[in-house]
C-alpha positions in Angstrom: -10.0 8.9 30.3 -12.6 11.5 30.2 -13.0 13.2 26.9 -11.2 16.7 28.2 -8.2 14.6 28.9 -8.2 12.9 25.7 -8.3 16.0 23.8 -5.7 17.6 25.7 -3.5 14.5 25.1 -4.3 14.6 21.4 -3.4 18.0 21.3 -0.1 18.0 23.4 0.9 15.3 21.5 0.1 17.0 18.0 1.7 20.1 19.1 5.1 17.6 19.9 5.0 15.8 16.8 4.5 19.1 14.8 7.5 20.8 16.3 9.6 17.5 16.4 9.0 17.4 12.6 10.2 21.1 11.8 13.3 20.6 14.2 14.0 17.4 12.2 13.7 19.0 8.8 16.3 21.9 9.9 18.7 19.4 11.4 18.9 17.4 8.4 19.5 20.7 6.2 22.1 22.1 8.7 24.0 18.9 9.8 26.2 16.4 7.8 24.6 13.7 9.9 21.5 12.3 9.1 21.2 10.8 12.6 19.9 13.7 14.7 16.9 14.3 11.8 16.0 10.5 12.0 16.4 10.9 15.9 13.6 13.4 15.9 11.5 11.8 13.0 11.4 9.0 15.3 10.0 11.0 18.3 7.5 12.8 15.9 6.1 9.3 14.6 5.7 8.1 18.4 4.0 11.3 19.3 1.6 10.8 16.1 0.6 7.3 17.1 -0.5 8.7 20.6 -2.4 11.3 18.7 -4.1 8.7 16.7 -4.8 6.3 19.5 -6.5 9.3 21.5 -8.3 9.8 18.1 -9.8 6.3 18.3 -10.6 6.9 22.0 -12.8 9.4 21.4 -11.0 12.6 21.1 -12.1 15.5 19.2 -10.2 18.6 18.3 -9.2 21.0 15.6 -6.2 23.0 15.1 -5.8 26.1 12.7 -2.5 27.7 11.6 -2.5 30.9 9.0 -5.8 32.2 7.5 -6.3 32.3 3.5 -9.7 33.6 2.0 -11.1 32.8 5.4 -10.1 29.3 5.9 -7.4 28.1 7.7 -3.9 27.3 5.6 -3.7 24.3 7.5 -7.0 23.4 9.3 -6.8 20.2 11.3 -9.2 17.8 12.6 -8.7 14.7 14.6 -11.3 12.1 14.8 -11.6 8.3 14.9 -11.2 7.6 11.4 -8.3 9.9 11.3 -6.7 8.4 14.2 -6.6 4.8 12.8 -4.5 6.1 10.0 -2.3 8.3 12.4 -1.6 5.0 14.2 -0.5 3.3 11.2 1.8 6.4 10.0 3.0 6.6 13.7 4.0 2.9 14.2 5.7 2.7 10.4 7.3 5.8 10.9 8.9 5.1 14.1 10.1 1.8 12.7 11.4 3.1 9.3 13.3 6.1 11.1 14.9 3.7 13.8 15.8 1.2 10.7 17.4 4.5 8.7 19.5 5.4 11.7 21.6 2.1 10.4 20.7 2.4 6.5 23.3 3.9 4.3 22.1 4.4 0.8 25.2 5.5 -1.2 24.5 9.1 -3.1 22.0 10.3 -0.7 22.3 13.8 0.4 21.0 16.5 3.4 18.3 17.2 1.0 17.1 13.6 0.9 16.9 13.8 4.7 14.9 16.9 4.8 12.7 15.6 2.2 11.9 12.1 4.3 11.0 14.3 7.3 8.7 16.4 5.4 7.3 13.4 3.6 6.7 12.4 7.4 5.0 15.6 8.0 3.0 15.7 4.7 1.2 12.1 5.5 0.1 13.4 8.8 -1.4 16.4 7.1 -3.0 14.8 4.7 -5.0 12.5 7.6 -5.7 15.6 9.7 -6.8 18.1 7.1 -10.4 19.8 7.8 -10.7 21.7 4.4 -9.9 21.2 0.7 -7.2 23.8 0.7 -5.2 22.1 3.6 -6.0 18.7 2.2 -4.9 19.1 -1.6 -1.7 21.6 -0.2 -0.8 18.5 2.1 -1.6 16.2 -0.9 0.8 17.6 -3.2 3.4 18.2 -0.3 3.4 14.3 -0.2 3.4 13.5 -3.9 6.5 16.1 -4.5 8.4 14.9 -1.5 7.9 11.0 -2.1 8.7 11.7 -5.7 12.2 13.5 -4.7 13.1 10.6 -2.4 12.2 8.2 -5.4 14.5 10.0 -7.8 17.4 11.0 -5.5 20.5 13.4 -6.4 22.1 11.6 -9.0 19.7 9.2 -10.4 20.2 6.8 -13.7 17.6 6.7 -16.9 15.4 4.0 -15.4 15.2 5.8 -11.6 14.5 9.1 -13.5 11.7 7.3 -15.8 10.4 5.8 -12.6 10.4 9.4 -11.3 8.2 10.9 -14.0 5.6 8.0 -14.5 4.9 8.5 -10.7 4.3 12.2 -11.1 2.5 11.7 -14.3 -0.1 9.1 -12.2 0.0 10.9 -9.0 -1.1 14.3 -10.9 -3.7 12.4 -13.1 -5.2 11.6 -9.7 -4.7 14.9 -7.9 -6.5 16.5 -11.1 -9.5 14.5 -10.7 -9.4 15.1 -7.0 -9.6 18.9 -7.5 -12.2 18.6 -10.1 -14.3 16.6 -7.3 -13.7 19.2 -4.7 -14.7 22.0 -6.9 -17.6 20.6 -7.7 -18.5 19.7 -4.2 -17.4 23.0 -2.6 -19.6 24.8 -5.0 -22.5 23.3 -3.8 -22.0 23.5 -0.5 -20.6 27.1 -0.7 -17.4 26.0 1.6 -14.4 24.4 1.6 -14.7 23.1 5.2 -15.5 19.4 4.7 -17.8 19.4 7.9 -20.4 21.3 5.5 -20.2 19.3 2.6 -22.2 16.1 4.0 -25.7 17.7 3.3 -25.0 19.0 -0.1 -23.4 15.8 -1.7 -26.7 13.9 -0.3 -28.8 16.6 -1.8 -27.2 16.5 -5.4 -28.7 14.5 -8.3 -28.1 11.5 -9.4 -25.9 12.1 -12.2 -23.8 14.8 -10.3 -23.5 12.6 -7.5 -22.2 9.6 -9.6 -19.6 11.8 -11.5 -18.2 12.8 -7.9 -18.1 9.4 -7.2 -16.1 8.3 -9.9 -13.9 11.3 -9.5 -12.9 10.4 -6.6 -12.5 6.7 -7.3 -10.2 7.6 -10.1 -8.3 10.1 -7.9 -8.1 8.3 -4.6 -7.3 4.6 -6.7 -4.7 6.0 -8.5 -3.1 6.7 -5.2 -3.9 3.4 -4.0 -2.1 1.6 -6.8 -5.6 0.2 -7.9 -5.4 -1.7 -11.3 -5.5 -0.4 -13.8 -4.1 2.9 -12.2 -0.9 1.1 -10.5 1.6 1.6 -13.1 3.5 3.9 -11.2 3.7 1.7 -8.0 6.2 -1.4 -9.2 8.3 1.2 -10.7 8.7 3.9 -7.8 8.7 1.5 -4.9 11.8 -0.2 -6.0 13.7 2.8 -7.0 13.3 4.6 -3.5 15.6 3.8 -0.1 14.0 0.9 1.7 12.7 3.0 4.9 11.0 5.1 2.1 9.6 2.1 0.3 8.2 0.8 3.6 6.5 4.4 4.2 5.1 4.6 0.7 3.5 1.2 0.5 2.8 0.7 4.3 1.1 4.3 4.8 1.3 6.5 1.5 -1.2 4.3 -0.6 -3.4 4.2 2.4 -3.9 7.7 1.8 -6.3 6.8 -1.1 -8.1 4.4 1.1 -8.6 7.2 3.6 -10.0 9.5 0.7 -12.4 6.8 -0.7 -13.6 6.3 3.1 -13.6 9.9 4.0 -15.1 11.4 1.0 -17.0 8.5 -0.6 -18.8 6.6 2.4 -18.6 9.1 5.4 -19.4 12.8 3.4 -20.9 11.6 0.5 -23.0 8.6 1.9 -25.2 6.2 0.5 -25.5 5.5 -3.6 -26.7 2.9 -5.8 -25.3 -0.4 -5.5 -23.3 -0.1 -8.7 -20.9 2.2 -7.0 -20.3 -0.8 -4.5 -20.2 -3.1 -7.5 -17.6 -1.3 -9.3 -15.2 -1.0 -6.3 -15.7 -4.7 -5.6 -15.0 -5.5 -9.2 -11.7 -3.2 -9.3 -10.8 -4.9 -6.0 -11.0 -8.5 -7.4 -8.8 -7.5 -10.4 -6.4 -5.5 -8.0 -6.0 -8.8 -5.8 -5.6 -11.5 -8.4 -3.6 -10.0 -10.9 -1.3 -8.1 -8.2 -0.4 -11.4 -7.0 -0.2 -13.2 -10.7 2.1 -10.3 -11.6 4.1 -10.7 -8.1 4.6 -14.2 -8.7 6.5 -13.7 -12.2 8.6 -11.0 -10.6 12.4 -12.3 -9.1 13.2 -8.6 -8.0 12.1 -8.8 -4.4 11.1 -4.9 -4.1 9.3 -5.3 -7.1 7.7 -8.6 -5.9 6.6 -6.5 -3.1 5.3 -3.7 -4.7 3.1 -6.1 -7.0 1.9 -7.3 -3.5 1.0 -3.8 -2.3 -1.4 -3.9 -5.3 -2.9 -7.1 -4.3 -3.7 -6.2 -0.6 -5.3 -2.6 -1.8 -7.5 -5.2 -3.7 -8.2 -6.8 -1.1 -9.0 -3.5 1.1 -11.6 -2.4 -1.9 -13.3 -5.6 -1.8 -14.3 -5.0 1.8 -15.0 -1.5 1.0 -17.3 -2.6 -2.0 -19.0 -4.8 0.8 -19.9 -1.7 2.7 -21.0 0.3 0.1 -23.4 -2.1 -1.1 -24.9 -2.8 2.2 -24.9 1.0 2.6 -27.1 1.4 -0.7 -29.4 -1.6 0.1 -29.9 -0.4 3.8 -28.2 -3.5 5.2 -26.4 -2.1 8.6 -24.7 -5.6 9.0 -22.9 -5.5 5.7 -21.6 -1.9 5.8 -20.1 -2.3 9.2 -18.4 -5.8 8.6 -17.3 -4.5 5.3 -15.7 -1.1 6.7 -14.3 -2.8 9.5 -12.7 -5.4 7.2 -11.1 -3.1 5.1 -9.5 -0.7 7.5 -8.2 -4.0 9.7 -6.5 -4.9 6.7 -5.4 -1.3 6.4 -3.6 -1.4 9.7 -2.4 -4.9 9.0 -1.1 -4.3 5.5 0.5 -1.2 6.9 2.7 -3.6 9.6 3.8 -6.7 7.1 4.4 -4.6 4.3 6.6 -2.3 6.1 8.3 -5.2 7.6 8.8 -7.1 4.5 10.3 -3.9 2.6 12.7 -2.9 5.5 13.6 -6.9 5.3 14.3 -6.5 1.4 16.5 -3.6 2.2 18.5 -5.3 4.8 19.0 -8.3 2.2 20.1 -5.8 -0.6 22.4 -4.0 1.9 24.0 -7.6 3.2 24.1 -9.2 -0.2 24.4 -6.4 -2.6 21.3 -7.5 -4.7 17.6 -7.7 -4.8 17.4 -10.6 -7.4 16.2 -13.7 -6.0 18.4 -15.9 -8.4 21.2 -14.7 -6.9 20.4 -14.9 -3.5 20.0 -18.0 -1.1 21.5 -19.5 2.2 20.9 -16.1 4.2 19.3 -17.7 6.8 22.4 -18.5 8.6 24.2 -15.7 8.0 21.2 -13.1 8.7 19.1 -15.2 11.5 17.3 -11.8 12.9 16.4 -10.7 9.2 15.4 -14.0 8.4 13.1 -14.6 11.3 11.4 -11.0 10.7 11.1 -11.2 7.1 9.3 -15.2 7.5 6.9 -13.7 10.1 6.1 -10.9 7.6 5.7 -13.6 4.7 3.3 -15.4 6.7 1.1 -12.3 7.8 0.8 -11.3 4.3 0.3 -15.1 3.0 -2.8 -14.9 5.6 -1.4 -17.7 7.7 -2.8 -17.7 11.4 -2.4 -16.5 14.0 -0.7 -13.9 12.8 -2.5 -10.1 11.8 -3.0 -11.1 7.9 -5.2 -14.0 8.4 -7.9 -12.2 10.6 -8.5 -9.1 8.5 -8.9 -11.7 5.3 -11.1 -13.9 7.2 -13.2 -10.9 8.3 -13.4 -10.1 4.6 -14.4 -13.3 3.8 -17.3 -13.3 6.6 -18.5 -9.8 4.5 -18.4 -11.4 1.1 -20.1 -14.5 2.1 -22.7 -12.2 4.1 -23.5 -10.3 1.3 -23.9 -13.3 -0.6 -26.4 -14.8 1.8 -28.2 -11.4 2.3 -31.9 -11.9 1.3 -32.5 -8.2 0.7 -29.7 -7.8 -1.5 -30.4 -8.4 -5.6 -29.6 -11.7 -6.7 -27.0 -10.4 -9.4 -25.4 -8.5 -6.4 -25.4 -11.6 -4.4 -23.6 -13.7 -7.0 -21.1 -10.9 -7.6 -20.5 -11.3 -3.9 -19.8 -14.9 -4.4 -17.5 -14.6 -7.5 -15.5 -12.0 -5.5 -14.9 -14.8 -2.6 -13.5 -17.4 -5.6 -11.1 -14.5 -6.5 -10.0 -13.9 -2.8 -9.5 -17.5 -2.4 -7.7 -17.3 -5.2 -5.4 -14.7 -4.5 -4.6 -15.9 -0.9 -3.8 -19.6 -2.3 -1.4 -17.6 -4.9 0.2 -15.0 -2.0 1.2 -18.1 -0.2 3.4 -20.0 -3.2 4.9 -16.3 -4.1 6.1 -15.9 -0.6 7.4 -19.9 -0.4 9.4 -18.9 -3.7 10.4 -15.1 -1.8 11.6 -16.7 1.6 12.9 -19.9 0.1 14.7 -18.4 -2.8 16.4 -15.5 -0.4 16.8 -17.3 2.8 17.1 -20.9 2.4 19.8 -23.6 0.6 22.9 -22.8 -0.6 24.3 -19.0 -1.6 24.2 -18.9 -5.1 26.6 -16.0 -5.6 30.0 -14.5 -3.8 27.8 -11.6 -2.6 25.2 -13.8 -1.0 27.9 -16.1 0.7 29.7 -13.0 2.0 26.4 -11.4 3.6 26.4 -10.5 7.1 23.8 -9.5 9.6 22.7 -6.0 9.4 23.3 -3.3 12.5 21.1 -2.8 15.4 19.1 -0.1 14.5 18.3 -1.8 11.4 17.2 -5.0 13.2 15.2 -3.1 15.9 13.1 -1.5 13.0 12.2 -5.0 11.7 11.6 -6.8 15.2 9.4 -4.1 16.2 7.1 -4.5 13.4 7.1 -8.4 13.4 6.3 -8.1 16.8 3.3 -6.0 15.8 2.2 -8.4 13.2 2.3 -11.1 15.7 0.8 -9.0 18.7 -2.4 -7.6 16.5 -2.9 -11.2 15.2 -3.2 -12.8 18.4 -5.7 -9.9 19.6 -7.3 -9.6 16.7 -10.8 -10.0 18.5 -10.7 -6.8 20.7 -9.1 -4.8 17.9 -11.8 -6.2 15.6 -14.5 -4.5 18.0 -12.6 -1.2 18.4 -12.2 -0.8 14.3 -16.3 -1.9 14.0 -16.5 1.2 16.5 -14.4 3.5 14.2 -16.6 2.0 11.4 -19.6 3.2 13.2 -18.3 6.7 13.5 -17.8 7.0 10.0 -21.4 5.8 9.2 -23.1 8.2 11.8 -26.6 9.7 10.4 -27.7 10.7 8.2 -25.8 8.1 6.4 -27.5 5.3 8.0 -30.5 6.9 9.6 -33.5 5.3 10.7 -31.5 2.0 10.0 -31.6 -1.1 12.6 -28.3 -1.3 14.3 -25.9 -3.9 13.4 -24.2 -6.7 15.4 -20.5 -6.1 15.7 -18.6 -8.3 13.4 -17.4 -11.0 14.7 -14.4 -13.7 13.5 -16.8 -16.6 12.6 -15.3 -18.7 15.7 -11.9 -18.2 15.1 -9.7 -17.6 18.2 -6.2 -16.1 17.6 -5.0 -16.8 21.0 -6.2 -20.3 21.2 -4.7 -21.1 18.0 -1.5 -19.6 18.9 -1.3 -21.6 22.3 -2.2 -24.6 20.4 0.7 -23.9 17.9 3.4 -23.2 20.7 2.0 -26.5 22.7 2.2 -28.5 19.5 5.9 -27.0 18.7 7.0 -27.9 22.2 5.9 -31.2 22.0 7.3 -31.9 18.9 10.8 -30.5 19.8 10.5 -32.7 22.8 9.7 -36.0 21.0 12.8 -35.3 18.8 14.9 -34.9 21.1 13.8 -37.8 23.8 12.7 -40.4 21.2 15.6 -40.3 18.8 19.4 -41.2 18.4 21.5 -38.3 17.5 21.5 -37.7 14.0 24.3 -37.7 11.8 25.0 -34.6 9.6 25.8 -35.1 5.9 25.2 -33.2 2.8 22.4 -33.7 0.8 22.5 -37.0 -1.2 23.0 -36.3 -4.8 24.2 -39.3 -6.7 27.7 -39.1 -4.5 28.2 -35.6 -6.2 28.9 -32.6 -3.6 25.7 -30.4 -3.9 26.4 -27.0 -5.6 24.2 -23.7 -6.0 23.4 -24.6 -9.6 21.9 -27.8 -8.7 19.0 -25.5 -6.6 15.9 -24.5 -8.1 16.0 -20.8 -8.8 12.8 -18.2 -8.4 12.4 -18.3 -12.5 12.0 -22.5 -12.3 10.1 -22.4 -9.1 7.4 -20.2 -10.4 7.9 -21.5 -14.0 4.3 -23.7 -13.4 2.0 -21.1 -12.2 3.3 -18.8 -15.5 2.3 -21.0 -17.6 -1.1 -22.5 -15.9 -2.0 -18.4 -16.1 -0.1 -17.9 -19.8 -3.2 -16.4 -20.7 -3.1 -13.3 -18.6 0.5 -13.2 -17.9 1.6 -13.8 -21.4 5.4 -14.9 -20.7 7.9 -14.7 -23.3 10.7 -16.9 -23.3 14.4 -16.9 -24.9 16.4 -20.0 -24.7 20.3 -19.7 -26.3 22.6 -22.7 -26.5 26.5 -22.1 -27.5 28.3 -25.3 -28.0 31.9 -26.0 -27.9 33.2 -25.8 -31.4 33.2 -28.8 -33.6 31.1 -30.9 -30.9 27.4 -31.3 -30.2 28.0 -30.4 -26.2 26.9 -26.9 -25.0 29.4 -24.8 -23.7 26.9 -22.0 -22.2 22.5 -22.2 -22.0 21.3 -18.8 -21.5 17.3 -18.4 -20.5 15.7 -15.2 -20.3 12.2 -15.0 -19.4 9.8 -11.8 -19.4 6.2 -11.4 -18.7 4.0 -8.8 -20.5 1.8 -6.5 -18.7 -1.0 -6.3 -21.0 -2.4 -3.0 -19.1 0.9 -1.4 -19.9 1.1 -2.7 -23.4 -2.3 -2.5 -24.1 -3.5 0.3 -22.7 -1.0 2.6 -21.4 1.4 2.3 -24.5 -0.9 3.3 -27.1 -2.4 6.4 -24.9 1.5 7.3 -24.6 1.8 7.0 -28.4 -1.1 9.3 -29.0 -0.1 11.9 -26.5 3.4 12.0 -28.4 1.6 12.6 -31.6 -0.7 15.4 -30.2 2.3 16.8 -28.6 4.1 17.2 -31.9 1.1 18.9 -33.1 1.0 21.3 -30.8 4.5 22.2 -31.2 3.9 23.0 -34.7 1.3 25.2 -33.8 3.5 27.2 -31.5 5.9 28.9 -34.0 7.1 31.7 -31.8 5.6 34.2 -34.1 3.1 37.1 -32.7 1.4 37.3 -35.7 0.5 33.6 -35.6 -0.8 34.0 -32.1 -2.9 37.1 -32.8 -4.6 35.3 -35.6 -5.2 32.2 -33.3 -6.7 34.7 -30.9 -9.2 36.5 -33.6 -10.2 33.1 -34.9 -11.1 31.9 -31.0 -13.0 35.3 -30.8 -15.0 34.9 -34.4 -15.8 31.0 -33.3 -17.3 32.3 -30.0 -19.2 35.0 -31.6 -20.7 32.2 -33.9 -21.6 30.1 -31.0 -23.3 33.2 -29.2 -25.1 34.2 -31.9 -27.0 30.7 -32.5 
């Protein structure tokens, strides 16, 4: 397709998406039923995906709506990088909106449906924004609409607290971004991002370092990077499941988008320690995220901590790219950035699928507690297969999509460790990150064996689980669509990786990598996903044929338990399954255990045994706990200073003027 046709396609699909978004929000407020608004949201998301594909294919168009201070109120630009994130938004948004047609969350109102459409629209605006005003407007709209969806119309105290923590952290990040934008726009004399690259390169070392750190704090907070992640495991479980899918699958990727757009594309190369910092935060987020997920028994909180883990994997790839950019090794830049972008797309698919699956389980069984589930595979076969595919993908098992991007990340780290042009300390850091990523992958497998096994296998542990039934067609359709995407992207990993390498090169256009040798396209190190898939299918068919032809009919009987009929009480629980790992990582997790035994009166025989286990989140207790207490003390001091009397406020003003005069006199 010629560029003119691509531009026309991108413009038309973007216009259709905008129109459908407005129509959907209006329908949500006017009609009692949420279905028309969700249908409009589905069509708008599909149009967004088409827009993104056109951007990846080479379309470059802009749009302006309104004007403020000489700049577009909504100034948009489509290019390859924004196209990739729009594709992720379109795919996940389509699946989540179809799923929402059959998802009923008690207490949700028209305003919630409208907020969902606004949330979708604001995500698209973030990826399309072409100036600082448009970006911050869309960023704040995204934060407020998602917070409204987290809290809901009639929240309990825990949900309100989750909303407060989310708003506090997201506005901390927004403040850092706003300061960075103010410094940058002042140096450039313009709010337009197109004018920011040269001034960013011309800044002095300390100023550029401060700018980079502000960007990392601001966008790392939205991404859920440790130690700025504390909002994420609170907000994601509180939101409706289709909203959780969008928040984890797409919204936190807005942080990744910001780091790539501003930290790599516009700011350009910096010192190697930038990449080392991102690499360190990525490794810490990956390892700690999966460890905290292992200790969780709430299915949605478990998935939320895995979002922290996978953001860590993405940051590892971006860290490799930043180091390669600093050291002038083009191959490292391309493979690291391609790996990070590939895992961004893959995580959007399988994490959205897993959150939709968790919502289906909660809707059918009435609980997210893994210790109260079990046996759902026979009762909810479609959900079980879809969730199982998502669990295998996030665990990095071939030939699914998660393996391809994690393997490419390993390739980048190994290339960093073997790069002779790089300092030995930096190469050693690359090998340490290889160990962290390998540990993360192994623990992720263990965690999803727990999550899948305790939810879908064995006997139902409660009446709610035993009475569960498969969810409706729209919810199943949303999950099946994403599961198909996980399989399809995994098998087509080679061509998709090549496309994403092309996206990476558009990000790294001169002068970022000017006068450097062209990098060879990243490879999957001999891994052929199609061959692996064919081999697995052939082996599976052969095994089934051998079982049917070479054995006598099996007699089915209950599991042998010393002559006793098996009961759910005999089964492993999620707590007991993960206990060995909790004990092994006790220095990090700091588990607290409480065992209570009530005896039959007058006998040594137990009547009831109660076991409670909790994990101490060190970052929350050791970092945010003291900060929270200090903020309370400062607030009380400030409250005493505000007595409400005019004379006191005038004395403050006079005192401030005197101090300023003394300072000026010196």
